[in-house]
N, C-alpha and C positions, 0 to 999 in steps of 0.2 A: 507408449508413445502418445496415446490420446490424453493421458493425464498431464503430460508436459505441454501439449497444445492448449488444453483447458487452463492450465496455470498461466500460460502466457496471455491468453485472452482475458482472463479474469484480472491479471496483473495490469494489463493495459486499461481495463475499465476502471479499476480502483485507482490507479495512478492518475488518470484523466480527471476523475471526480475529486481527488485530493488536490490536484493543481487548480481546479476550478474553484473550490471552496476555500482554499488557503488565501488569506488576504495578501495582496501584493503580487508582484510578478515572479513567476517561477520559470526561468528560462532553461528548460530541459528538452533534450531530443526524445525521440520515440523509444529508443533503447533504455535510456535512464528512467523514463516514465514507467516502462514495464517493470524494471527492477525496483523502482520505488513502490509500485503497487504490490508486487510479490513480497517485498520486504515488509510492507505495512500489513499484509495479510498474515504473514508468519508471526510478526510481533503481536498482532491481535489474537491470533490463535494460541500462542504461548501464554498470554496473559489471561485469556478468558476461559479456555478449556483445560489448560495445564496438560496438554498433550493427549487428551482422551479422544479427540476427533468426534464431534457431535454431528457433523454434517453441515448443510447450508441452511442459514436462517437469515432473516432480515437484520436481526441484531448483530450477527456475525459480519454481514456486509457493511453495516454502519461502523462497527469496530475496526474493520479493515481500512476504511477510509480515514478514520480518526488515527489509526496507527501510522498510515502513510503521511498524514499531516504532521504527526509527532516527529517522524523521521525528517521531514523538511525543516521543521523548527530546530531540531537538534543539529542538523547539518549546517544550518545558517549560523547558529550560535557557537559552533565549534570552529567556524572559519572556513568550512568547505564552500566551494563555489557552486552552490545549488540554490 
């Protein structure tokens, strides 16, 4: 249960940072921001550690924000309304 709560809070943090650093307006609600952050974290984790789970690091946090920004970019260019 605590892992789920931690994932939600870290997803919110990563999602807010990604929306802040992404150029232009990103009109998302709180729920979509959390999902964006969690998705960015999963994307970054799969690309950087290849599923080995190295723990928390500054580079991992930066990669999570960049992963969330990549999801915003991909969503906009695929025609999704984000």
